[in-house]
VOPARO-528858 format. One record per residue: residue number from 1; residue in one letter; x, y, z of N, C-alpha, C in turn. Coordinates in steps of 0.2 Angstrom, whole numbers, plus 5000, padded with zeros to 4 digits. Layout:
VOPARO-528858
NODE_i_aa_n_east_n_north_n_up_ca_east_ca_north_ca_up_c_east_c_north_c_up
NODE_NUM_A_X_Y_Z_X_Y_Z_X_Y_Z
...
//
This chain:
VOPARO-528858
NODE_i_aa_n_east_n_north_n_up_ca_east_ca_north_ca_up_c_east_c_north_c_up
NODE_1_M_4841_4877_4987_4839_4882_4985_4842_4887_4991
NODE_2_A_4839_4889_4995_4841_4893_5000_4848_4893_5000
NODE_3_R_4855_4887_4999_4861_4886_4999_4862_4889_4994
NODE_4_R_4859_4889_4988_4861_4892_4982_4862_4902_4981
NODE_5_R_4857_4904_4986_4854_4911_4986_4860_4914_4990
NODE_6_A_4861_4908_4997_4865_4910_5001_4874_4913_4997
NODE_7_L_4874_4907_4993_4881_4906_4989_4884_4915_4984
NODE_8_A_4877_4914_4982_4876_4920_4976_4877_4925_4981
NODE_9_A_4875_4928_4987_4874_4933_4988_4879_4935_4996
NODE_10_M_4886_4929_4994_4891_4930_4998_4896_4935_4995
NODE_11_P_4897_4942_4999_4900_4946_5000_4911_4944_4998
NODE_12_I_4912_4947_4994_4919_4944_4990_4924_4945_4997
NODE_13_T_4923_4950_4997_4929_4951_5005_4928_4946_5010
NODE_14_G_4933_4943_5014_4933_4940_5017_4935_4934_5018
NODE_15_L_4938_4929_5023_4940_4923_5022_4935_4918_5021
NODE_16_R_4929_4919_5022_4924_4913_5019_4925_4912_5011
NODE_17_V_4924_4916_5008_4926_4915_5000_4933_4910_4998
NODE_18_I_4938_4913_5003_4947_4909_5000_4943_4902_5003
NODE_19_N_4943_4903_5011_4943_4894_5014_4937_4889_5007
NODE_20_W_4931_4894_5007_4927_4889_5002_4930_4888_4996
NODE_21_A_4933_4891_4992_4938_4892_4985_4943_4885_4988
NODE_22_D_4949_4886_4995_4952_4883_4995_4950_4873_4996
NODE_23_R_4946_4874_5000_4941_4868_5001_4939_4865_4994
NODE_24_H_4937_4868_4989_4934_4864_4985_4939_4863_4978
NODE_25_I_4940_4870_4976_4944_4869_4969_4953_4871_4972
NODE_26_D_4954_4873_4977_4959_4872_4977_4961_4878_4975
NODE_27_R_4968_4881_4973_4971_4886_4969_4966_4891_4963
NODE_28_P_4963_4887_4959_4958_4890_4955_4953_4894_4959
NODE_29_G_4952_4892_4964_4949_4897_4969_4949_4903_4967
NODE_30_V_4955_4902_4975_4960_4909_4975_4960_4916_4968
NODE_31_L_4962_4911_4960_4959_4916_4955_4954_4917_4955
NODE_32_M_4949_4914_4955_4945_4918_4952_4942_4922_4959
NODE_33_W_4941_4922_4965_4941_4927_4971_4945_4933_4967
NODE_34_L_4951_4933_4965_4955_4939_4962_4952_4941_4957
NODE_35_A_4949_4939_4953_4947_4941_4945_4941_4945_4949
NODE_36_A_4935_4942_4953_4931_4946_4954_4934_4953_4958
NODE_37_R_4939_4952_4961_4940_4959_4965_4942_4965_4960
NODE_38_L_4947_4962_4955_4947_4966_4947_4942_4971_4946
NODE_39_M_4934_4966_4945_4930_4969_4941_4926_4975_4947
NODE_40_P_4921_4978_4945_4916_4984_4948_4913_4978_4955
NODE_41_R_4912_4982_4958_4909_4977_4966_4903_4973_4965
NODE_42_S_4897_4976_4959_4893_4972_4960_4892_4968_4954
NODE_43_A_4895_4970_4949_4898_4963_4945_4903_4959_4948
NODE_44_G_4907_4960_4951_4910_4953_4953_4906_4949_4958
NODE_45_R_4903_4953_4962_4898_4946_4966_4893_4943_4962
NODE_46_K_4891_4945_4958_4887_4944_4953_4890_4937_4948
NODE_47_W_4896_4938_4946_4899_4934_4943_4901_4929_4948
NODE_48_L_4904_4931_4955_4906_4925_4958_4901_4920_4961
NODE_49_G_4896_4922_4962_4890_4921_4964_4885_4915_4960
NODE_50_E_4886_4918_4954_4885_4915_4948_4890_4907_4948
NODE_51_A_4895_4909_4948_4902_4902_4948_4903_4899_4953
NODE_52_S_4899_4900_4959_4897_4897_4966_4894_4894_4967
NODE_53_S_4887_4896_4963_4880_4892_4962_4881_4885_4958
NODE_54_I_4887_4887_4951_4885_4881_4948_4894_4877_4950
NODE_55_L_4897_4880_4953_4901_4874_4956_4897_4871_4962
NODE_56_Y_4895_4871_4964_4890_4870_4972_4885_4863_4969
NODE_57_E_4883_4865_4962_4877_4860_4959_4883_4854_4956
NODE_58_S_4887_4857_4953_4891_4851_4949_4894_4846_4955
NODE_59_P_4897_4840_4950_4901_4835_4955_4907_4837_4956
NODE_60_A_4910_4833_4961_4916_4836_4962_4922_4836_4956
NODE_61_G_4921_4834_4955_4928_4831_4949_4927_4835_4942
NODE_62_A_4920_4839_4941_4921_4843_4937_4922_4851_4941
NODE_63_H_4923_4852_4945_4924_4858_4949_4932_4863_4946
NODE_64_R_4938_4858_4944_4941_4860_4942_4941_4863_4934
NODE_65_A_4939_4859_4930_4938_4862_4924_4932_4865_4923
NODE_66_I_4927_4869_4927_4923_4873_4927_4925_4878_4930
NODE_67_A_4932_4879_4935_4934_4884_4936_4940_4887_4931
NODE_68_R_4942_4881_4928_4946_4885_4925_4944_4886_4916
NODE_69_S_4937_4885_4915_4933_4889_4913_4931_4894_4912
NODE_70_Y_4929_4897_4918_4928_4902_4919_4934_4908_4921
NODE_71_L_4940_4905_4922_4946_4907_4923_4950_4912_4917
NODE_72_A_4946_4906_4910_4949_4908_4903_4945_4913_4901
NODE_73_A_4939_4916_4905_4934_4920_4902_4934_4927_4907
NODE_74_A_4939_4926_4912_4938_4932_4915_4942_4937_4912
NODE_75_P_4947_4939_4910_4949_4943_4906_4944_4947_4901
NODE_76_Q_4940_4942_4900_4934_4947_4895_4929_4949_4900
NODE_77_V_4926_4946_4903_4919_4947_4909_4923_4956_4913
NODE_78_I_4930_4952_4914_4932_4963_4919_4930_4968_4913
NODE_79_A_4933_4966_4905_4932_4972_4901_4927_4975_4902
NODE_80_V_4923_4968_4901_4916_4971_4899_4913_4974_4902
NODE_81_A_4912_4970_4912_4909_4975_4916_4912_4981_4918
NODE_82_W_4920_4985_4916_4920_4991_4917_4917_4993_4912
NODE_83_A_4917_4991_4904_4914_4996_4898_4909_4996_4900
NODE_84_A_4904_4993_4904_4897_4992_4906_4898_4999_4912
NODE_85_K_4903_4998_4917_4902_5002_4923_4904_5011_4919
NODE_86_L_4907_5010_4915_4909_5018_4913_4906_5019_4908
NODE_87_T_4900_5017_4904_4896_5019_4900_4890_5017_4902
NODE_88_G_4889_5017_4910_4882_5015_4912_4877_5021_4910
NODE_89_H_4878_5027_4908_4873_5031_4905_4874_5031_4899
NODE_90_R_4873_5027_4895_4871_5023_4888_4864_5027_4887
NODE_91_Y_4858_5026_4893_4850_5026_4890_4851_5033_4897
NODE_92_D_4854_5036_4897_4854_5041_4903_4855_5048_4901
NODE_93_P_4855_5051_4896_4856_5057_4894_4860_5062_4896
NODE_94_P_4856_5063_4904_4859_5070_4908_4864_5066_4911
NODE_95_G_4865_5058_4913_4871_5058_4916_4875_5058_4912
NODE_96_R_4875_5055_4906_4880_5053_4900_4885_5061_4900
NODE_97_V_4877_5068_4902_4880_5073_4901_4886_5076_4906
NODE_98_R_4882_5074_4912_4886_5077_4916_4893_5071_4918
NODE_99_A_4893_5065_4917_4899_5062_4916_4905_5064_4909
NODE_100_S_4902_5067_4904_4903_5070_4900_4909_5076_4903
NODE_101_L_4905_5083_4905_4908_5086_4908_4914_5087_4916
NODE_102_A_4912_5082_4918_4919_5081_4924_4924_5079_4921
NODE_103_T_4925_5074_4916_4931_5074_4911_4933_5078_4908
NODE_104_V_4927_5081_4905_4931_5090_4900_4934_5093_4904
NODE_105_L_4931_5094_4912_4934_5099_4916_4941_5098_4916
NODE_106_A_4943_5091_4922_4949_5088_4922_4953_5089_4916
NODE_107_A_4952_5088_4909_4957_5087_4903_4958_5095_4902
NODE_108_W_4952_5099_4900_4954_5105_4900_4959_5110_4907
NODE_109_T_4959_5108_4912_4962_5110_4915_4971_5108_4914
NODE_110_V_4972_5103_4914_4977_5101_4911_4979_5106_4905
NODE_111_L_4975_5107_4898_4978_5108_4895_4980_5118_4896
NODE_112_A_4974_5122_4902_4976_5127_4903_4983_5128_4906
NODE_113_G_4983_5123_4910_4989_5122_4915_4994_5123_4909
NODE_114_L_4997_5117_4905_5000_5121_4899_5001_5124_4896
NODE_115_A_4995_5128_4893_4997_5136_4889_5000_5139_4895
NODE_116_A_4998_5140_4901_5002_5144_4906_5006_5142_4908
NODE_117_V_5010_5139_4906_5016_5134_4905_5020_5135_4901
NODE_118_F_5016_5135_4895_5020_5139_4887_5020_5146_4888
NODE_119_A_5014_5152_4892_5015_5158_4891_5021_5161_4896
NODE_120_S_5023_5155_4900_5027_5158_4907_5033_5158_4905
NODE_121_F_5036_5152_4899_5041_5149_4897_5045_5154_4891
NODE_122_T_5039_5157_4889_5041_5161_4880_5038_5168_4881
NODE_123_Q_5032_5169_4882_5031_5176_4881_5033_5179_4888
NODE_124_A_5031_5177_4894_5034_5181_4899_5042_5184_4899
NODE_125_Q_5046_5180_4896_5053_5181_4895_5054_5187_4893
NODE_126_S_5055_5193_4895_5056_5199_4890_5063_5199_4887
NODE_127_W_5068_5197_4888_5074_5196_4885_5073_5193_4878
NODE_128_L_5068_5188_4878_5066_5185_4872_5062_5188_4866
NODE_129_Q_5058_5193_4871_5054_5197_4867_5057_5204_4863
NODE_130_Q_5062_5203_4864_5068_5210_4863_5070_5206_4857
NODE_131_D_5070_5202_4856_5074_5197_4850_5070_5197_4845
NODE_132_L_5063_5193_4846_5060_5193_4842_5057_5200_4836
NODE_133_T_5060_5199_4832_5057_5207_4831_5061_5206_4824
NODE_134_G_5058_5209_4817_5060_5210_4813_5054_5204_4807
NODE_135_P_5055_5202_4801_5051_5199_4797_5055_5190_4798
NODE_136_R_5062_5192_4801_5062_5184_4800_5059_5180_4806
NODE_137_H_5056_5180_4811_5051_5177_4817_5044_5182_4816
NODE_138_L_5040_5183_4810_5035_5180_4810_5031_5175_4810
NODE_139_V_5032_5171_4809_5032_5164_4813_5030_5163_4818
NODE_140_I_5034_5165_4825_5032_5165_4829_5028_5171_4834
NODE_141_Q_5029_5176_4831_5021_5181_4834_5018_5179_4832
NODE_142_G_5014_5178_4824_5010_5173_4822_5007_5169_4826
NODE_143_S_5012_5163_4830_5009_5162_4835_5006_5162_4840
NODE_144_Y_5011_5167_4845_5008_5170_4848_5001_5173_4848
NODE_145_W_5000_5176_4844_4993_5182_4842_4989_5177_4844
NODE_146_V_4989_5171_4839_4984_5166_4838_4983_5160_4846
NODE_147_F_4990_5160_4847_4987_5156_4856_4983_5163_4860
NODE_148_D_4983_5168_4859_4984_5170_4867_4975_5171_4863
NODE_149_T_4973_5173_4856_4967_5173_4854_4961_5168_4855
NODE_150_A_4968_5161_4856_4962_5155_4855_4960_5155_4863
NODE_151_A_4966_5156_4867_4967_5154_4874_4962_5160_4880
NODE_152_G_4960_5164_4876_4957_5170_4877_4950_5168_4877
NODE_153_A_4949_5166_4870_4941_5162_4868_4939_5157_4874
NODE_154_S_4943_5152_4875_4941_5147_4878_4940_5148_4886
NODE_155_L_4942_5154_4886_4940_5156_4894_4933_5158_4894
NODE_156_L_4932_5161_4889_4925_5165_4888_4921_5159_4888
NODE_157_A_4922_5154_4885_4917_5148_4884_4917_5144_4889
NODE_158_V_4923_5145_4895_4920_5142_4902_4918_5145_4904
NODE_159_A_4920_5151_4905_4912_5156_4909_4907_5154_4910
NODE_160_A_4905_5155_4901_4897_5158_4899_4895_5151_4898
NODE_161_G_4899_5145_4900_4894_5139_4901_4896_5136_4907
NODE_162_G_4901_5136_4912_4900_5136_4918_4898_5140_4924
NODE_163_L_4898_5146_4922_4898_5148_4930_4890_5147_4929
NODE_164_P_4882_5147_4924_4879_5148_4925_4877_5140_4929
NODE_165_L_4880_5135_4927_4880_5128_4931_4882_5129_4939
NODE_166_W_4888_5132_4936_4891_5133_4946_4886_5135_4949
NODE_167_L_4883_5142_4947_4876_5144_4951_4872_5141_4954
NODE_168_V_4871_5137_4947_4863_5131_4951_4865_5127_4955
NODE_169_M_4870_5126_4956_4874_5119_4961_4877_5122_4966
NODE_170_L_4877_5130_4965_4877_5130_4973_4873_5132_4977
NODE_171_R_4866_5135_4973_4860_5138_4976_4857_5131_4978
NODE_172_Q_4858_5125_4975_4855_5119_4976_4858_5116_4983
NODE_173_A_4865_5116_4984_4868_5115_4991_4866_5120_4994
NODE_174_C_4868_5126_4994_4865_5128_5000_4858_5129_5002
NODE_175_R_4854_5127_4996_4847_5125_5000_4846_5120_5005
NODE_176_Q_4849_5114_4999_4851_5110_5002_4854_5108_5011
NODE_177_R_4858_5111_5012_4861_5113_5017_4868_5107_5017
NODE_178_R_4870_5106_5012_4873_5102_5009_4883_5104_5012
NODE_179_Q_4884_5103_5016_4892_5106_5018_4896_5105_5013
NODE_180_R_4898_5100_5011_4902_5096_5008_4902_5098_5002
NODE_181_E_4897_5097_4998_4894_5100_4992_4897_5108_4991
NODE_182_I_4895_5113_4996_4895_5119_4994_4904_5120_4998
NODE_183_A_4907_5113_5000_4916_5116_5001_4919_5115_4994
NODE_184_W_4915_5109_4988_4917_5106_4986_4918_5111_4978
NODE_185_L_4913_5115_4978_4910_5123_4974_4913_5129_4976
NODE_186_L_4919_5130_4980_4920_5136_4984_4928_5133_4981
NODE_187_A_4927_5126_4980_4937_5127_4979_4940_5129_4972
NODE_188_P_4937_5129_4966_4938_5133_4960_4940_5140_4964
NODE_189_V_4937_5144_4969_4938_5149_4968_4944_5151_4977
NODE_190_M_4943_5145_4980_4948_5147_4986_4955_5144_4983
NODE_191_V_4956_5138_4981_4963_5135_4980_4966_5140_4976
NODE_192_P_4965_5143_4970_4970_5147_4968_4972_5154_4970
NODE_193_V_4966_5155_4975_4965_5163_4977_4973_5159_4984
NODE_194_M_4976_5154_4986_4978_5151_4992_4984_5150_4988
NODE_195_Y_4984_5147_4983_4990_5146_4977_4994_5153_4975
NODE_196_L_4991_5157_4973_4993_5165_4973_5000_5164_4977
NODE_197_G_4995_5165_4984_4996_5171_4990_5003_5167_4990
NODE_198_V_5005_5160_4991_5010_5156_4992_5015_5157_4985
NODE_199_A_5012_5157_4983_5017_5162_4976_5020_5167_4977
NODE_200_S_5017_5173_4977_5020_5179_4981_5023_5179_4985
NODE_201_V_5021_5176_4990_5025_5176_4995_5034_5172_4994
NODE_202_I_5033_5167_4991_5038_5162_4989_5044_5168_4983
NODE_203_L_5043_5170_4977_5044_5174_4973_5046_5181_4976
NODE_204_G_5042_5183_4979_5046_5191_4983_5042_5195_4978
NODE_205_P_5043_5202_4978_5042_5206_4973_5048_5207_4969
NODE_206_P_5042_5209_4962_5048_5210_4957_5054_5214_4958
NODE_207_R_5059_5211_4953_5066_5216_4954_5068_5220_4949
NODE_208_G_5072_5224_4952_5075_5230_4948_5070_5237_4949
NODE_209_A_5072_5243_4948_5072_5249_4953_5063_5250_4951
NODE_210_P_5059_5253_4953_5054_5257_4954_5052_5260_4948
NODE_211_G_5048_5257_4945_5047_5265_4937_5051_5262_4930
NODE_212_Q_5056_5256_4932_5059_5254_4925_5057_5246_4925
NODE_213_P_5058_5244_4918_5058_5238_4918_5063_5235_4919
NODE_214_H_5061_5227_4923_5068_5225_4923_5068_5219_4917
NODE_215_F_5073_5218_4915_5073_5212_4907_5081_5207_4913
NODE_216_A_5075_5200_4913_5079_5195_4916_5084_5195_4911
NODE_217_S_5091_5191_4912_5095_5189_4907_5093_5182_4905
NODE_218_A_5096_5180_4898_5094_5174_4896_5097_5168_4900
NODE_219_A_5092_5163_4897_5096_5156_4903_5101_5153_4899
NODE_220_S_5105_5147_4901_5109_5144_4898_5104_5137_4894
NODE_221_S_5102_5134_4901_5096_5130_4899_5089_5130_4900
NODE_222_F_5087_5125_4898_5077_5124_4902_5079_5127_4907
NODE_223_T_5082_5120_4910_5081_5119_4918_5084_5126_4921
NODE_224_S_5088_5130_4919_5090_5136_4923_5085_5142_4917
NODE_225_L_5082_5142_4916_5075_5145_4913_5071_5146_4918
NODE_226_A_5069_5139_4918_5063_5139_4925_5066_5139_4933
NODE_227_N_5073_5141_4936_5073_5141_4942_5075_5149_4944
NODE_228_N_5077_5152_4936_5081_5157_4937_5075_5165_4934
NODE_229_N_5073_5162_4929_5070_5167_4927_5060_5168_4929
NODE_230_I_5058_5161_4930_5053_5159_4933_5050_5158_4940
NODE_231_G_5053_5153_4942_5055_5152_4949_5055_5144_4951
NODE_232_P_5057_5144_4958_5056_5135_4957_5052_5131_4955
NODE_233_E_5055_5125_4951_5053_5120_4947_5047_5116_4952
NODE_234_W_5048_5114_4958_5043_5112_4963_5037_5118_4963
NODE_235_L_5037_5123_4962_5030_5129_4962_5026_5126_4955
NODE_236_M_5030_5124_4952_5026_5123_4944_5022_5118_4945
NODE_237_V_5023_5112_4949_5021_5109_4950_5016_5109_4952
NODE_238_L_5018_5112_4961_5014_5114_4963_5005_5117_4960
NODE_239_G_5008_5120_4957_5003_5124_4954_4997_5120_4948
NODE_240_F_5002_5115_4945_4996_5110_4942_4994_5106_4948
NODE_241_A_4995_5105_4953_4992_5102_4959_4986_5107_4960
NODE_242_A_4988_5112_4963_4981_5116_4964_4976_5115_4958
NODE_243_A_4979_5117_4951_4972_5117_4946_4971_5111_4947
NODE_244_L_4972_5106_4949_4968_5099_4947_4964_5099_4954
NODE_245_I_4965_5101_4961_4962_5099_4966_4959_5106_4966
NODE_246_A_4957_5113_4961_4950_5115_4962_4946_5113_4956
NODE_247_A_4950_5109_4951_4943_5106_4946_4941_5100_4950
NODE_248_A_4941_5097_4955_4941_5090_4957_4932_5092_4962
NODE_249_G_4933_5098_4963_4927_5103_4968_4920_5102_4962
NODE_250_P_4921_5104_4957_4917_5106_4952_4914_5098_4951
NODE_251_Y_4920_5093_4947_4918_5086_4947_4916_5081_4952
NODE_252_L_4916_5084_4958_4913_5079_4962_4907_5081_4963
NODE_253_A_4905_5088_4962_4898_5090_4963_4895_5088_4960
NODE_254_L_4897_5086_4950_4892_5087_4947_4890_5079_4949
NODE_255_H_4894_5074_4951_4892_5070_4952_4887_5067_4957
NODE_256_S_4887_5070_4963_4885_5072_4969_4879_5075_4968
NODE_257_L_4876_5080_4967_4870_5083_4967_4867_5085_4957
NODE_258_R_4869_5082_4953_4866_5079_4949_4861_5083_4945
NODE_259_P_4866_5088_4944_4861_5096_4938_4857_5091_4933
NODE_260_G_4852_5094_4932_4851_5093_4923_4847_5099_4920
NODE_261_G_4843_5098_4915_4841_5104_4914_4847_5109_4907
NODE_262_P_4841_5112_4904_4845_5118_4898_4853_5119_4903
NODE_263_V_4855_5119_4910_4860_5122_4911_4865_5118_4909
NODE_264_V_4864_5113_4910_4869_5106_4909_4871_5107_4902
NODE_265_T_4864_5106_4898_4865_5107_4889_4870_5114_4887
NODE_266_L_4870_5118_4889_4874_5123_4887_4880_5122_4890
NODE_267_A_4881_5119_4897_4887_5118_4899_4890_5114_4893
NODE_268_A_4886_5108_4893_4892_5102_4885_4893_5108_4880
NODE_269_R_4887_5111_4877_4890_5115_4872_4896_5119_4873
NODE_270_A_4894_5121_4879_4902_5129_4880_4908_5121_4880
NODE_271_A_4908_5117_4881_4915_5114_4883_4916_5111_4877
NODE_272_G_4912_5109_4873_4915_5109_4865_4917_5115_4863
NODE_273_V_4915_5121_4863_4919_5126_4861_4926_5129_4864
NODE_274_A_4925_5127_4870_4931_5128_4876_4937_5123_4874
NODE_275_V_4934_5117_4872_4940_5111_4872_4944_5112_4864
NODE_276_A_4939_5116_4857_4942_5116_4853_4946_5123_4851
NODE_277_A_4945_5127_4857_4948_5134_4856_4955_5134_4860
NODE_278_M_4954_5128_4866_4961_5127_4868_4964_5122_4864
NODE_279_G_4963_5119_4860_4966_5114_4853_4969_5117_4852
NODE_280_I_4968_5123_4849_4970_5131_4843_4975_5133_4847
NODE_281_A_4974_5136_4852_4980_5137_4857_4987_5135_4859
NODE_282_G_4983_5125_4858_4990_5123_4859_4996_5120_4855
NODE_283_A_4991_5120_4846_4994_5119_4842_4998_5123_4841
NODE_284_A_4996_5131_4841_5001_5138_4840_5005_5136_4844
NODE_285_S_5004_5135_4852_5010_5134_4854_5016_5128_4853
NODE_286_I_5013_5124_4851_5017_5119_4847_5023_5123_4842
NODE_287_V_5018_5126_4838_5020_5128_4833_5025_5134_4835
NODE_288_A_5027_5138_4840_5028_5143_4841_5035_5142_4845
NODE_289_A_5036_5135_4852_5039_5131_4854_5044_5128_4849
NODE_290_A_5042_5125_4842_5046_5123_4841_5052_5128_4836
NODE_291_A_5047_5133_4833_5052_5139_4829_5057_5141_4833
NODE_292_L_5056_5142_4842_5061_5142_4844_5066_5138_4845
NODE_293_H_5064_5132_4846_5070_5126_4845_5074_5125_4841
NODE_294_G_5071_5129_4833_5073_5127_4826_5078_5135_4827
NODE_295_W_5075_5141_4829_5080_5146_4831_5085_5144_4833
NODE_296_G_5087_5141_4839_5092_5139_4843_5094_5146_4848
NODE_297_V_5087_5144_4851_5090_5151_4858_5092_5146_4862
NODE_298_S_5098_5148_4868_5100_5142_4871_5095_5141_4874
NODE_299_P_5089_5141_4880_5086_5138_4883_5081_5132_4880
NODE_300_Y_5081_5134_4873_5075_5132_4869_5081_5128_4865
NODE_301_R_5085_5123_4866_5088_5119_4862_5087_5113_4861
NODE_302_Q_5087_5110_4869_5085_5104_4872_5077_5104_4867
NODE_303_G_5080_5096_4867_5072_5095_4862_5068_5090_4867
NODE_304_W_5070_5090_4873_5065_5083_4877_5060_5090_4878
NODE_305_P_5060_5093_4883_5056_5098_4885_5049_5100_4878
NODE_306_L_5052_5101_4873_5045_5099_4866_5043_5095_4869
NODE_307_V_5046_5089_4866_5043_5082_4866_5038_5082_4872
NODE_308_V_5040_5081_4878_5033_5082_4884_5031_5087_4882
NODE_309_Y_5029_5091_4880_5026_5097_4881_5019_5094_4875
NODE_310_L_5022_5092_4868_5017_5088_4863_5013_5081_4865
NODE_311_L_5020_5078_4870_5015_5072_4871_5009_5072_4879
NODE_312_L_5010_5076_4882_5006_5081_4886_5000_5083_4884
NODE_313_F_5002_5088_4879_4996_5092_4877_4992_5086_4871
NODE_314_L_4994_5082_4867_4992_5078_4860_4986_5073_4868
NODE_315_A_4989_5071_4873_4982_5066_4878_4979_5069_4879
NODE_316_A_4979_5076_4883_4975_5079_4887_4970_5082_4879
NODE_317_A_4972_5085_4876_4969_5087_4870_4965_5079_4868
NODE_318_A_4966_5073_4867_4964_5068_4866_4954_5066_4870
NODE_319_V_4959_5067_4875_4954_5065_4883_4947_5072_4881
NODE_320_A_4948_5077_4881_4946_5082_4882_4940_5083_4875
NODE_321_G_4946_5081_4870_4939_5082_4866_4935_5075_4863
NODE_322_A_4936_5069_4865_4932_5063_4865_4924_5064_4870
NODE_323_S_4929_5066_4875_4924_5068_4880_4918_5075_4879
NODE_324_A_4919_5079_4876_4917_5086_4872_4911_5083_4867
NODE_325_R_4913_5077_4864_4908_5076_4857_4905_5071_4863
NODE_326_Q_4906_5067_4866_4901_5064_4869_4895_5068_4873
NODE_327_G_4899_5072_4877_4892_5076_4879_4888_5077_4877
NODE_328_I_4893_5083_4870_4887_5088_4864_4883_5082_4861
NODE_329_R_4885_5076_4860_4879_5070_4856_4873_5068_4861
NODE_330_A_4875_5067_4867_4871_5066_4874_4867_5074_4875
NODE_331_A_4869_5078_4874_4864_5084_4877_4858_5087_4871
NODE_332_R_4862_5082_4864_4855_5083_4858_4848_5078_4860
NODE_333_M_4850_5074_4864_4846_5070_4864_4838_5072_4869
NODE_334_P_4833_5070_4868_4830_5074_4869_4827_5074_4875
NODE_335_A_4829_5067_4879_4827_5066_4887_4834_5070_4892
NODE_336_A_4840_5074_4888_4842_5078_4892_4840_5086_4891
NODE_337_A_4836_5088_4888_4832_5095_4890_4829_5095_4897
//
């Protein structure tokens, strides 16, 4: 019995398991060890410990058959183990709300970054706005209006629901003197400021004489539009990286501080509103981008930017929408209040 308990508690890492597996079941033992490594740590140890106990108590001639049966079931066990870990807050509504908020925050950040890219490549181009006049382009102008209104509503929802939660977590971190969590919570403020400072140095002052508007010339391709009229492409990539780093701070703080109460419920509901509004803004931007492509303006004649933009938007919107829906459902449970 003591030997069985020792095998059940045996860690996955190290040469002890590999040596034992090689002596008893040769190659299947190594495969079982690798399968256990693909599981969450606690589930992998439990699975490998159970297998080790059964193999130790079984006849030597049955080792290979038992190992092969375990390996045949390993893919299903791995999937179930990760599903249980990812949905581990099933009976913990506050935990489900926090997990949902963290996921929505990351996905919404991607959506906001895509919205900023759309605005920079279209609405911020003064030469393009001069040509978008008259009844011929009412669809594009209407899409701009819907985009601006929905994006603004999404930002207001994030501020209304996220700021109270951010202040509660910051007070908790300061009261408990948790320096790491304080740094995480300050990331949404400090990282954008640093990025804007770097961008202003790289881009320099606006061109043109003082007091006179500067109208950039039309670009011949999508790439030249980015490099000549907006800035180097790597700066846009750096902006996405800065946004994700800024969002990672509250993401980590949510998992570490584990706040609860009405402020978390408010944040979950506001996240749903923010995702819905950003989804409307994204749909309007796709309509405008498709119209520009169909209109045949030089930088927008290429179809691949529209396809990439559409795929990224749909992926981020799907993740944000599903997570927001789960968070709202968990927030309605009595234990989440």
